[in-house]
C-alpha positions in Angstrom: 76.6 134.1 121.0 76.2 134.4 117.2 78.9 137.1 116.9 82.1 136.6 114.9 85.2 137.5 116.9 88.9 137.6 116.2 91.4 137.3 119.0 94.6 139.4 118.7 97.7 139.8 120.9 98.2 143.4 122.1 101.5 145.1 122.9 101.5 143.7 126.4 101.2 140.1 125.1 97.6 139.6 126.2 94.9 138.2 124.0 92.1 140.7 123.1 88.9 139.7 121.4 87.3 142.2 119.0 84.2 142.0 116.9 84.5 141.2 113.2 82.3 143.6 111.2 82.9 142.3 107.7 85.1 140.0 105.6 86.1 140.9 102.0 87.2 138.4 99.4 87.6 135.8 102.2 91.0 137.3 103.2 90.3 140.9 104.4 88.8 141.3 107.9 87.3 144.5 109.2 87.2 144.7 113.0 85.5 147.1 115.4 88.8 148.2 116.8 92.5 147.4 116.7 94.1 146.8 120.1 97.3 148.8 120.8 100.6 147.3 120.0 99.4 144.6 117.6 102.5 143.5 115.8 102.7 142.5 112.1 102.4 138.7 111.4 101.4 138.1 115.1 99.3 135.2 116.2 95.5 135.5 115.8 92.5 133.4 116.4 89.1 133.5 114.6 85.9 132.5 116.4 82.8 132.0 114.3 79.4 130.9 115.6 79.3 128.2 112.9 82.5 126.6 114.0 83.0 124.3 116.9 86.2 123.5 118.7 88.0 120.3 117.5 91.3 118.9 118.7 94.0 117.5 116.4 97.2 115.6 117.0 100.0 117.0 114.9 101.8 114.2 113.0 104.3 116.2 111.0 105.2 119.8 109.9 106.9 120.5 106.6 108.2 123.9 105.4 107.4 124.6 101.7 109.7 126.4 99.3 107.4 129.5 99.4 107.7 130.0 103.2 104.4 128.3 104.0 104.0 125.2 106.1 102.2 122.0 105.5 100.8 120.4 108.7 99.6 116.8 108.8 97.3 116.1 111.7 94.9 113.4 113.0 91.6 114.5 114.5 91.1 113.7 118.1 87.8 111.8 118.6 86.8 111.6 122.3 84.5 108.6 121.6 87.4 106.5 120.4 89.5 107.5 123.4 86.7 106.4 125.7 86.5 103.0 123.9 90.3 102.5 124.5 90.1 103.7 128.1 86.8 102.0 129.1 86.3 99.2 126.6 83.3 98.7 124.4 80.2 96.5 124.6 78.5 95.1 121.6 75.0 93.7 121.4 75.0 92.6 117.8 72.0 90.9 116.2 72.5 87.3 115.5 69.6 86.9 113.0 70.4 84.9 109.9 73.3 83.0 111.4 73.7 79.9 113.4 75.3 80.4 116.9 76.2 83.9 115.7 79.1 82.7 113.5 79.0 84.3 110.1 81.4 83.0 107.4 83.9 85.7 106.5 84.1 87.2 103.0 87.0 86.1 100.8 89.3 88.9 99.6 92.6 89.4 97.8 92.1 86.4 95.6 94.9 85.8 93.0 95.7 83.0 90.5 99.3 82.4 89.4 99.8 80.3 86.3 102.9 78.2 86.0 104.2 75.6 83.6 106.1 72.4 84.5 107.2 70.0 81.7 104.4 71.2 79.5 101.8 70.9 82.2 100.0 74.0 83.3 99.2 74.6 86.9 97.4 77.4 88.8 98.2 78.4 92.4 95.3 80.2 94.0 95.8 82.4 97.1 93.4 84.5 99.2 92.7 85.7 102.7 89.8 86.8 104.9 89.4 89.9 107.1 88.9 87.7 110.2 89.6 84.1 111.3 86.5 82.0 112.2 86.9 78.6 113.8 85.5 75.7 111.8 85.4 77.6 108.4 86.5 75.9 105.2 86.6 77.2 101.6 84.8 76.0 98.5 86.5 76.5 95.2 84.8 76.4 91.8 86.8 76.5 88.6 85.1 77.0 85.2 86.3 77.5 81.6 84.7 79.4 78.9 83.7 77.3 75.8 83.9 78.5 72.2 80.2 79.4 72.2 80.6 81.6 75.3 79.1 79.2 77.8 80.9 78.2 81.0 81.9 74.6 81.7 82.7 73.3 85.1 86.3 72.1 85.3 86.8 71.3 89.0 85.6 71.9 92.5 87.5 71.6 95.7 87.2 72.2 99.5 90.1 73.1 101.7 90.7 74.7 105.1 93.9 76.4 103.9 94.1 79.8 102.1 95.9 78.3 99.1 95.1 75.6 96.6 96.8 74.3 93.5 95.0 73.1 90.3 97.0 70.8 88.0 96.9 69.4 84.5 94.9 72.3 83.1 94.4 72.8 79.3 94.6 76.0 77.4 91.6 78.3 77.8 89.9 81.2 79.6 89.2 80.3 83.2 87.2 81.8 86.1 87.9 80.8 89.8 85.3 81.5 92.5 86.1 81.0 96.2 83.8 81.4 99.2 83.9 80.5 102.9 81.5 78.0 104.4 81.0 77.2 108.1 80.2 73.9 109.7 76.4 74.5 109.3 76.7 75.0 105.5 76.2 78.8 105.6 78.3 80.6 102.9 80.1 83.9 103.0 80.5 86.5 100.2 82.5 85.0 97.3 85.5 86.4 95.4 86.2 85.6 91.8 89.2 86.0 89.5 89.7 85.4 85.8 92.9 84.1 84.1 94.0 82.8 80.7 96.2 79.9 79.9 97.6 80.2 76.4 100.5 78.9 74.4 103.5 81.2 74.5 104.1 83.5 71.5 106.8 82.6 69.0 110.2 84.3 69.5 110.3 87.8 67.9 113.9 87.3 67.1 116.8 84.8 67.5 120.3 86.0 68.3 123.1 83.7 67.0 126.6 84.1 68.6 129.4 82.2 66.9 132.3 80.8 69.0 135.2 78.3 68.8 133.6 75.2 67.3 130.2 76.3 68.7 127.1 78.4 68.0 124.9 79.9 70.7 121.2 80.5 69.9 119.3 82.9 72.2 115.6 83.5 71.5 113.9 86.7 72.5 110.2 87.4 73.1 108.5 90.6 72.1 107.2 90.9 75.7 109.4 89.3 78.3 107.9 86.4 80.3 110.0 84.8 83.0 107.9 81.6 82.9 108.7 80.8 79.3 111.4 78.4 78.1 112.3 77.2 74.6 112.8 73.8 72.9 115.8 73.5 70.6 116.5 71.3 67.5 119.7 71.4 65.5 120.4 70.3 61.9 123.2 70.6 59.3 120.5 70.6 56.6 117.5 72.9 56.1 114.2 71.2 56.6 111.7 72.1 53.9 108.6 70.8 55.7 108.4 72.3 59.2 106.3 69.3 60.3 109.3 67.1 59.9 111.5 69.0 62.3 110.9 66.8 65.3 111.6 63.6 63.4 114.4 64.8 61.0 116.6 66.9 63.3 118.5 66.4 66.5 116.6 67.4 69.6 118.9 69.4 72.0 116.6 70.1 75.0 114.7 72.9 76.8 116.3 76.0 78.1 116.4 79.8 77.8 119.3 79.5 75.3 121.4 76.7 73.8 125.0 76.2 72.9 125.6 73.8 70.0 129.2 72.7 70.4 131.1 70.1 68.2 134.3 69.7 66.4 132.2 69.2 63.3 131.1 72.9 63.4 133.3 74.6 60.9 133.5 78.0 59.4 131.9 78.5 56.0 129.1 76.0 56.6 125.4 76.6 57.2 123.7 75.1 60.3 120.1 75.4 61.3 118.4 75.9 64.7 114.7 75.2 65.1 113.2 76.7 68.2 109.7 76.5 69.8 
């Protein structure tokens, strides 16, 4: 009707609607009359011509420390209820596709770099918002050259949502994956960049003496669970670091190493070389 009304509960417990004459500071309401018996903090309802009725489903009610309440609710949409009750019919346009099958977009693409015996590998994973029969995936792996240009490293095609690249050299890589259907149509691609670089040198090496043994434990400045270390051992200091691999005893690869021998004696200097 264009008139603002406020509904109050009178002393008999009945709702009574009265006209709102003015609102001050957004919190003070002046009404045409106050019904008899209206109690303090009683329930009220405001009706404005600019508002329309909407239904909500209460999900949770939480009481705050200041005595107020926080209500979480989901709006009721009759159209959605009708779709659930009666089903929905779609007449989508099929222009630009063959037989109405559009290749899905690739999403959530990740690239995990691992090292195995000095060989770098990358495991790519992705998914799609829907499954379409007959769809495969095209993968394109490039590396950035020193002059900033991109060089193609490898291409692949698979029907799975994972793929492993092996025997990769150090460098900055970019992987692009897109879906393609049986007619050669391609969906929206996804790309991810990753870097394969040699591990940083240990920031410090902890030496722990023992009974006829010495334990060497390298530590990185930033912990990397994929990094291991190579160990060499010598009773003499090597002046030329380039001679370590030929002039010392190679121990092996591990996170730490224990050099144990009856020849390890107190008062003698021994040398670890770690990479």
